[in-house]
C-alpha positions as CSV (number, residue, x, y, z in Angstrom):
1,X,-98.4,-27.0,-34.7
2,X,-96.3,-30.2,-35.1
3,X,-93.0,-30.0,-33.2
4,X,-91.1,-30.5,-36.4
5,X,-92.6,-27.3,-37.8
6,X,-91.8,-25.5,-34.6
7,X,-88.2,-26.7,-34.8
8,X,-87.9,-25.6,-38.5
9,X,-89.3,-22.2,-37.7
10,X,-86.6,-21.5,-35.1
11,X,-83.6,-22.7,-37.2
12,X,-81.0,-20.1,-37.9
13,X,-77.3,-19.6,-38.2
14,X,-75.1,-18.8,-35.2
15,X,-74.6,-15.2,-36.4
16,X,-78.3,-14.7,-36.8
17,X,-79.0,-16.3,-33.4
18,X,-76.6,-14.0,-31.5
19,X,-78.3,-10.9,-33.0
20,X,-81.0,-11.6,-30.4
21,X,-78.5,-10.6,-27.7
22,X,-78.8,-6.9,-26.9
23,X,-76.5,-4.4,-25.3
24,X,-77.0,-4.5,-21.5
25,X,-78.2,-8.1,-21.4
26,X,-76.9,-10.7,-19.0
27,X,-75.9,-13.9,-20.8
28,X,-75.5,-17.2,-18.9
29,X,-73.3,-19.8,-20.5
30,X,-74.2,-23.5,-20.5
31,X,-72.0,-25.1,-17.9
32,X,-68.7,-26.9,-18.5
33,X,-68.9,-29.4,-21.4
34,X,-72.4,-28.0,-22.0
35,X,-70.8,-24.7,-23.2
36,X,-72.0,-24.2,-26.8
37,X,-68.8,-23.4,-28.7
38,X,-70.4,-22.4,-31.9
39,X,-72.6,-19.8,-30.1
40,X,-69.9,-18.4,-27.9
41,X,-67.6,-18.0,-30.9
42,X,-70.3,-16.2,-32.8
43,X,-71.0,-13.9,-29.9
44,X,-67.4,-12.9,-29.6
45,X,-67.1,-12.5,-33.4
46,X,-70.0,-10.1,-33.2
47,X,-68.6,-8.2,-30.2
48,X,-68.9,-4.8,-32.0
49,X,-72.7,-5.1,-32.0
50,X,-72.7,-5.1,-28.1
51,X,-72.0,-2.8,-25.2
52,X,-72.0,-3.8,-21.6
53,X,-73.0,-7.5,-22.0
54,X,-72.6,-9.3,-18.6
55,X,-71.2,-12.9,-19.0
56,X,-72.0,-15.4,-16.3
57,X,-70.9,-19.0,-15.8
58,X,-69.3,-21.4,-13.5
59,X,-66.8,-23.9,-15.1
60,X,-65.9,-22.7,-18.6
61,X,-63.8,-24.9,-20.9
62,X,-64.0,-22.6,-24.0
63,X,-61.7,-20.0,-25.5
64,X,-63.0,-17.3,-23.2
65,X,-62.6,-14.7,-26.0
66,X,-65.0,-12.4,-24.3
67,X,-62.5,-11.9,-21.5
68,X,-59.6,-11.0,-23.8
69,X,-57.9,-7.5,-23.3
70,X,-59.8,-4.9,-25.2
71,X,-63.2,-6.6,-24.8
72,X,-64.2,-4.6,-21.7
73,X,-66.4,-2.2,-23.7
74,X,-68.4,-5.1,-25.0
75,X,-68.4,-7.7,-22.3
76,X,-68.4,-7.5,-18.4
77,X,-67.3,-10.9,-17.2
78,X,-68.7,-11.9,-13.9
79,X,-68.3,-15.6,-13.2
80,X,-69.1,-17.7,-10.1
81,X,-66.1,-19.9,-10.7
82,X,-62.6,-18.8,-12.0
83,X,-61.8,-21.1,-14.8
84,X,-58.3,-20.9,-16.5
85,X,-59.6,-18.9,-19.4
86,X,-60.6,-15.9,-17.3
87,X,-58.1,-15.9,-14.5
88,X,-55.9,-13.2,-16.2
89,X,-58.9,-11.0,-16.6
90,X,-59.8,-11.4,-12.9
91,X,-56.2,-10.8,-11.8
92,X,-55.9,-7.6,-13.9
93,X,-59.2,-6.2,-12.7
94,X,-61.0,-6.6,-16.0
95,X,-63.5,-9.0,-14.6
96,X,-65.7,-9.3,-11.5
97,X,-66.4,-12.4,-9.4
98,X,-69.6,-13.5,-7.6
99,X,-69.2,-16.1,-4.8
100,X,-72.0,-18.7,-4.8
101,X,-72.6,-22.2,-3.5
102,X,-73.2,-24.4,-6.5
103,X,-76.5,-25.9,-5.2
104,X,-78.0,-22.4,-4.8
105,X,-77.5,-21.2,-8.3
106,X,-80.9,-22.4,-9.7
107,X,-82.6,-20.8,-6.7
108,X,-80.7,-17.5,-7.3
109,X,-82.0,-17.6,-10.9
110,X,-85.6,-18.3,-9.8
111,X,-85.5,-15.5,-7.3
112,X,-83.8,-13.1,-9.8
113,X,-80.9,-12.5,-7.4
114,X,-78.9,-13.6,-10.5
115,X,-80.4,-11.7,-13.4
116,X,-80.7,-13.6,-16.7
117,X,-81.7,-12.4,-20.1
118,X,-80.1,-14.9,-22.5
119,X,-79.1,-18.5,-22.0
120,X,-76.6,-20.1,-24.5
121,X,-76.8,-23.8,-24.2
122,X,-76.1,-27.1,-26.0
123,X,-78.5,-29.9,-26.6
124,X,-78.9,-33.2,-28.5
125,X,-81.0,-33.4,-31.6
126,X,-84.7,-33.9,-30.8
127,X,-86.2,-37.3,-30.3
128,X,-89.4,-38.6,-31.9
129,X,-91.5,-36.4,-29.5
130,X,-89.6,-33.1,-30.0
131,X,-87.5,-33.3,-26.8
132,X,-83.9,-32.4,-26.8
133,X,-81.5,-33.3,-24.0
134,X,-78.9,-31.3,-22.1
135,X,-76.7,-34.3,-21.9
136,X,-73.5,-33.6,-20.0
137,X,-74.8,-30.5,-18.0
138,X,-78.1,-30.3,-16.3
139,X,-76.8,-28.5,-13.2
140,X,-78.1,-24.9,-13.4
141,X,-78.5,-25.0,-17.2
142,X,-82.0,-26.6,-16.9
143,X,-83.2,-23.8,-14.7
144,X,-81.7,-21.3,-17.2
145,X,-84.0,-22.7,-19.9
146,X,-87.0,-21.8,-17.6
147,X,-85.8,-18.4,-16.4
148,X,-84.1,-16.8,-19.4
149,X,-86.0,-14.4,-21.6
150,X,-84.3,-15.8,-24.7
151,X,-82.9,-19.4,-25.0
152,X,-80.5,-19.9,-27.8
153,X,-79.5,-23.6,-28.3
154,X,-76.8,-25.3,-30.2
155,X,-78.1,-28.6,-31.4
156,X,-75.1,-30.9,-31.5
157,X,-75.2,-34.6,-32.4
158,X,-72.0,-35.1,-30.4
159,X,-73.9,-34.5,-27.1
160,X,-74.9,-37.8,-25.3
161,X,-78.5,-38.3,-24.3
162,X,-78.6,-38.8,-20.6
163,X,-81.4,-40.0,-18.3
164,X,-82.5,-38.0,-15.3
165,X,-84.1,-34.5,-15.8
166,X,-82.3,-33.0,-18.8
167,X,-85.1,-33.0,-21.3
168,X,-86.1,-29.7,-23.0
169,X,-88.9,-29.5,-25.6
170,X,-88.1,-27.6,-28.8
171,X,-91.0,-25.3,-28.0
172,X,-89.0,-24.1,-25.0
173,X,-86.1,-23.0,-27.3
174,X,-86.3,-19.6,-29.0
175,X,-83.5,-19.9,-31.5
176,X,-81.9,-23.2,-32.8
177,X,-78.5,-23.5,-34.4
178,X,-77.4,-26.8,-35.8
179,X,-73.6,-27.2,-35.3
180,X,-71.9,-30.6,-34.7
181,X,-68.8,-29.4,-33.0
182,X,-66.6,-31.7,-30.9
183,X,-67.3,-31.7,-27.1
184,X,-64.7,-30.3,-24.8
185,X,-62.5,-33.2,-23.4
186,X,-60.4,-33.3,-20.3
187,X,-58.0,-36.3,-20.4
188,X,-57.2,-38.3,-17.3
189,X,-54.1,-36.8,-15.5
190,X,-50.9,-38.6,-14.7
191,X,-50.8,-40.1,-11.3
192,X,-47.5,-39.8,-9.4
193,X,-46.2,-41.3,-6.2
194,X,-47.6,-38.4,-4.1
195,X,-51.1,-38.9,-5.6
196,X,-50.9,-42.6,-5.0
197,X,-50.0,-42.2,-1.4
198,X,-52.8,-39.7,-0.8
199,X,-55.2,-42.1,-2.7
200,X,-54.3,-45.0,-0.5
201,X,-54.9,-43.0,2.7
202,X,-58.3,-41.8,1.5
203,X,-59.3,-45.3,0.4
204,X,-58.6,-46.5,3.9
205,X,-61.4,-44.4,5.1
206,X,-63.9,-45.9,2.6
207,X,-66.0,-48.7,3.9
208,X,-68.0,-51.3,1.9
209,X,-71.4,-49.9,1.0
210,X,-70.2,-46.3,1.0
211,X,-71.5,-43.7,-1.4
212,X,-68.9,-41.5,-3.0
213,X,-68.5,-37.9,-4.2
214,X,-65.3,-37.6,-6.3
215,X,-64.1,-34.9,-8.6
216,X,-61.6,-34.9,-11.4
217,X,-57.8,-34.9,-11.2
218,X,-54.9,-37.0,-10.0
219,X,-56.1,-37.5,-6.4
220,X,-59.6,-38.7,-7.2
221,X,-58.3,-41.0,-9.8
222,X,-55.6,-42.3,-7.4
223,X,-58.3,-42.9,-4.8
224,X,-60.1,-45.2,-7.2
225,X,-56.9,-47.2,-7.7
226,X,-57.2,-48.3,-4.1
227,X,-60.9,-49.1,-4.0
228,X,-60.7,-52.2,-6.2
229,X,-61.2,-54.5,-3.2
230,X,-64.2,-52.7,-1.8
231,X,-67.8,-53.9,-2.3
232,X,-71.0,-52.3,-3.3
233,X,-69.9,-48.7,-3.5
234,X,-72.3,-46.1,-4.8
235,X,-71.9,-42.7,-6.5
236,X,-73.8,-39.5,-5.7
237,X,-71.4,-36.8,-6.9
238,X,-71.4,-33.4,-8.4
239,X,-69.7,-35.0,-11.4
240,X,-67.8,-38.1,-12.6
241,X,-64.9,-38.4,-15.0
242,X,-63.3,-41.3,-16.8
243,X,-61.7,-42.7,-13.7
244,X,-65.0,-43.9,-12.4
245,X,-65.6,-46.2,-15.3
246,X,-63.1,-48.9,-14.4
247,X,-64.6,-49.3,-10.9
248,X,-68.1,-49.5,-12.4
249,X,-67.1,-52.0,-15.0
250,X,-65.3,-54.2,-12.5
251,X,-68.4,-54.4,-10.3
252,X,-67.0,-52.4,-7.3
253,X,-69.6,-49.7,-8.0
254,X,-73.1,-51.3,-7.9
255,X,-75.1,-48.4,-6.3
256,X,-77.3,-51.0,-4.6
257,X,-76.6,-49.8,-1.1
258,X,-77.5,-46.2,-1.8
259,X,-80.3,-44.8,0.4
260,X,-81.7,-42.8,-2.5
261,X,-81.5,-43.3,-6.3
262,X,-80.5,-47.0,-5.8
263,X,-78.9,-48.7,-8.8
264,X,-77.8,-45.5,-10.5
265,X,-74.9,-43.1,-10.4
266,X,-76.4,-39.7,-9.7
267,X,-74.5,-36.6,-10.9
268,X,-75.3,-33.1,-12.1
269,X,-72.7,-32.8,-14.8
270,X,-70.0,-34.8,-16.6
271,X,-66.5,-33.9,-17.6
272,X,-64.0,-36.3,-19.3
273,X,-63.2,-37.8,-22.6
274,X,-65.3,-39.2,-25.5
275,X,-65.1,-42.6,-23.7
276,X,-67.1,-41.1,-20.8
277,X,-69.6,-39.4,-23.1
278,X,-70.2,-42.6,-25.0
279,X,-70.6,-44.6,-21.8
280,X,-73.3,-42.3,-20.4
281,X,-75.3,-42.1,-23.7
282,X,-78.7,-43.6,-23.0
283,X,-77.3,-45.6,-20.1
284,X,-79.9,-46.2,-17.4
285,X,-77.1,-46.7,-14.8
286,X,-76.4,-42.9,-15.0
287,X,-78.8,-40.1,-14.1
288,X,-78.0,-36.4,-14.5
289,X,-80.2,-34.2,-12.4
290,X,-80.3,-30.5,-11.4
291,X,-77.6,-29.2,-9.0
292,X,-80.2,-28.0,-6.5
293,X,-81.0,-31.7,-6.0
294,X,-77.7,-33.4,-6.4
295,X,-75.7,-30.9,-4.4
296,X,-78.3,-30.0,-1.8
297,X,-77.0,-30.8,1.7
298,X,-80.3,-32.2,2.8
299,X,-80.3,-34.7,-0.2
300,X,-76.7,-35.6,0.4
301,X,-77.3,-36.1,4.1
302,X,-79.8,-38.9,3.3
303,X,-77.2,-41.1,1.8
304,X,-75.8,-43.7,4.3
305,X,-72.0,-43.7,4.7
306,X,-71.7,-40.7,2.3
307,X,-68.0,-39.8,1.6
308,X,-66.8,-36.6,0.0
309,X,-63.3,-36.0,-1.2
310,X,-62.3,-32.5,-2.1
311,X,-59.1,-30.5,-2.4
312,X,-57.6,-27.3,-1.0
313,X,-55.0,-24.6,-1.7
314,X,-54.3,-24.1,2.0
315,X,-55.3,-25.5,5.4
316,X,-54.3,-23.5,8.5
317,X,-53.5,-25.0,11.9
318,X,-57.1,-24.4,13.1
319,X,-58.4,-26.5,10.2
320,X,-59.7,-23.6,8.1
321,X,-59.7,-24.4,4.4
322,X,-59.0,-22.1,1.5
323,X,-59.8,-23.9,-1.7
324,X,-60.3,-21.1,-4.1
325,X,-57.8,-18.2,-4.0
326,X,-54.1,-17.2,-3.6
327,X,-54.6,-14.3,-1.3
328,X,-56.9,-12.0,-3.1
329,X,-56.2,-13.6,-6.5
330,X,-59.2,-15.8,-7.4
331,X,-58.1,-19.2,-8.7
332,X,-61.3,-21.3,-8.8
333,X,-64.5,-21.1,-6.6
334,X,-66.3,-22.8,-3.8
335,X,-68.1,-25.1,-6.3
336,X,-69.8,-27.9,-4.5
337,X,-67.2,-28.4,-1.7
338,X,-69.2,-26.9,1.1
339,X,-72.5,-28.4,-0.3
340,X,-71.0,-31.9,0.1
341,X,-69.1,-31.3,3.3
342,X,-72.2,-30.1,5.1
343,X,-74.4,-32.8,3.7
344,X,-71.9,-35.5,4.6
345,X,-71.7,-34.2,8.1
346,X,-75.3,-35.0,8.5
347,X,-75.0,-38.4,6.9
348,X,-75.0,-41.5,9.2
349,X,-71.5,-42.8,8.9
350,X,-70.5,-40.0,6.6
351,X,-66.9,-38.8,6.2
352,X,-65.7,-35.5,4.6
353,X,-62.1,-35.6,3.4
354,X,-59.9,-32.7,2.3
355,X,-57.1,-34.4,0.3
356,X,-54.1,-32.5,-1.0
357,X,-50.3,-32.8,-1.5
358,X,-48.4,-31.4,1.4
359,X,-46.7,-28.8,-0.8
360,X,-47.2,-26.9,-4.0
361,X,-44.1,-27.2,-6.3
362,X,-43.6,-24.0,-8.3
363,X,-42.0,-24.0,-11.8
364,X,-38.6,-23.1,-10.3
365,X,-38.8,-26.1,-8.0
366,X,-39.6,-24.1,-4.9
367,X,-41.9,-26.0,-2.4
368,X,-44.7,-24.1,-0.7
369,X,-46.4,-25.8,2.2
370,X,-50.2,-26.2,1.9
371,X,-50.4,-26.6,5.7
372,X,-49.8,-23.1,7.1
373,X,-50.0,-21.2,10.4
374,X,-52.3,-18.7,8.8
375,X,-54.2,-18.5,5.6
376,X,-52.8,-15.9,3.2
377,X,-53.8,-12.3,3.7
378,X,-57.1,-11.8,1.9
379,X,-57.8,-15.5,1.2
380,X,-61.3,-16.7,1.7
381,X,-62.3,-19.4,4.2
382,X,-64.0,-21.9,1.9
383,X,-64.7,-24.5,4.6
384,X,-64.8,-23.4,8.2
385,X,-63.0,-25.0,11.1
386,X,-66.4,-26.2,12.4
387,X,-67.1,-28.1,9.2
388,X,-63.7,-29.8,8.6
389,X,-63.6,-33.5,9.2
390,X,-60.4,-35.2,7.8
391,X,-57.3,-33.7,6.1
392,X,-55.2,-36.1,4.1
393,X,-51.7,-35.6,2.6
394,X,-49.2,-38.1,1.3
395,X,-47.9,-38.3,4.9
396,X,-51.1,-39.5,6.5
397,X,-54.6,-38.6,7.9
398,X,-55.3,-35.8,10.3
399,X,-58.7,-36.2,12.1
400,X,-60.3,-32.8,12.9
401,X,-63.9,-33.4,14.2
402,X,-64.1,-33.3,18.0
403,X,-60.4,-32.3,18.3
404,X,-59.2,-29.2,20.2
405,X,-57.3,-26.5,18.4
406,X,-54.2,-27.7,20.1
407,X,-54.7,-31.3,18.9
408,X,-55.8,-30.2,15.4
409,X,-52.5,-28.4,15.1
410,X,-50.5,-31.4,16.2
411,X,-52.4,-33.7,13.8
412,X,-51.8,-31.3,10.9
413,X,-48.1,-30.9,11.6
414,X,-47.7,-34.7,11.6
415,X,-48.9,-34.8,8.0
416,X,-47.1,-31.7,6.8
417,X,-44.0,-31.8,4.5
418,X,-40.7,-32.3,6.4
419,X,-39.4,-29.1,5.1
420,X,-42.3,-27.2,6.6
421,X,-42.3,-28.8,10.0
422,X,-39.9,-26.6,11.9
423,X,-41.8,-23.4,11.0
424,X,-45.1,-25.0,12.0
425,X,-43.7,-26.4,15.2
426,X,-42.4,-22.9,16.1
427,X,-45.8,-21.4,15.6
428,X,-47.4,-24.3,17.6
429,X,-45.2,-23.6,20.6
430,X,-45.7,-19.9,20.4
431,X,-49.5,-20.2,20.1
432,X,-50.1,-22.8,22.7
433,X,-47.2,-22.1,25.1
434,X,-46.5,-25.8,24.9
435,X,-43.7,-28.1,23.6
436,X,-44.7,-29.9,20.4
C-alpha cells in the first residue's frame, strides 16, 4: 500500500485517538518540546474514560492537567524528572517519582523495566517518502516508537525537521492527529552580575578546541558571553538553547576539533524559542540523536577536551552534590548531570564543572548558602564526592579532584558567600580539629 494511503487510513481526531488509551495503561509523553499538546489536552479532557492510567515523562512543559487535584482516580503520575507542572502533586503525595539516569531510559524501555503501552509524541508532516521527523526531541522518544504497543502521533507543521536519527515512517504510527499547535518556548533568561561572574570563571577553564556540554539558564548563557575569544569550540550536549546560536554564528563554534561527529553540533533534544527551532530546521550543522548515544558516558569520554557545566542545589564540604531535591521534596531530577560528569572524567583533558550562585535568595530576601556542612536531611547525592571535579560560584573556582577532604573544605569555603563563611569555618575547625 502506498504510504499516503497508510497515512490517510490512520488519520483521526484527537478525541478519537485517545480512545485507544485504556484503563491500566502506562502512557509515555514525548519529551520536553516534543510533548504533543493537542493529545495531552484531549487525554485530560477524556479523563472520565480512564482509571489508573500511569503517566511517565522527564521534562514536561505542558499544562500537566493530569496531575491536578482530583485526577488521582484517573491518572497516576510517575515521572523521572520533576517539572514545575507536577511539583505540587509530588509534594502532596499525589504522584510518585522514579529516579533514572537520562542515558539509560531507552535501555529501560527495551528491557521492559519501564513498562510502556502508549506513546504520545509529536512529529513533522511526512516527506516525499512517508517519513515523519521527531524534530526537537529524539532522546528516549525514538525508542518509545519502537517499544510502545500503540503510538499516537500529533503531526504538527510547527515542528522543525532535524538531521540525525529522528525519522519515523508513517507505517510505524498507529493513530495520526493533524494539529498545528505552537511549540513550547523557553525565552532566554536575564543575566545578572552574579551569573556574569560565574560565567567568567567557568570560561577561564575552557581551552581552545574544547567540546562543550551546556544547558539552559542564566549561567550557561553567561558562560557563552565569555567564550567569544575562544577558537574552534565544539558542542556535544544533552541540549542546546538560543544562547548557543551567537557563538556558532560568530565562528567560535566550528566543531572541527571534535573527536567524533566532526563539523556538527550533537544533541538529543532542543529547548528554546522559535528562533532556535527555525535555525535547526534542515540544518546539517545540527544532529539530534538518541539519548543512549549522546549521553552515554563511553561516547562522551571519546571527545577530546570535553567540558560539562551543570548546576546544583547544594554542595557539602566533602564535595557531594545534591542537584535535584530540597530534602525529601523532589525539585527536578538527575537528568544528564552524572552521564556527562562520568564521561568527562574519562575524556583526555576533560573538565566537569558544577556552577552555581553561592546563595539562593528567597522571596523575602533571605539568603540560603548553597555550600553547606551537610546536605539537607533526606536529600539525594546526585554526584558523588568521587566524581566531583570543579565547583564554581561568583567568588571563584574550587578544584576537587585529587584534593583531601580537608583541602576540599578549604577550597569550598573560599568560594562561599561571606555571610555563610563563619558557620562553615566553625564546622571546618570542629571536623578537622584544625584552624581554618
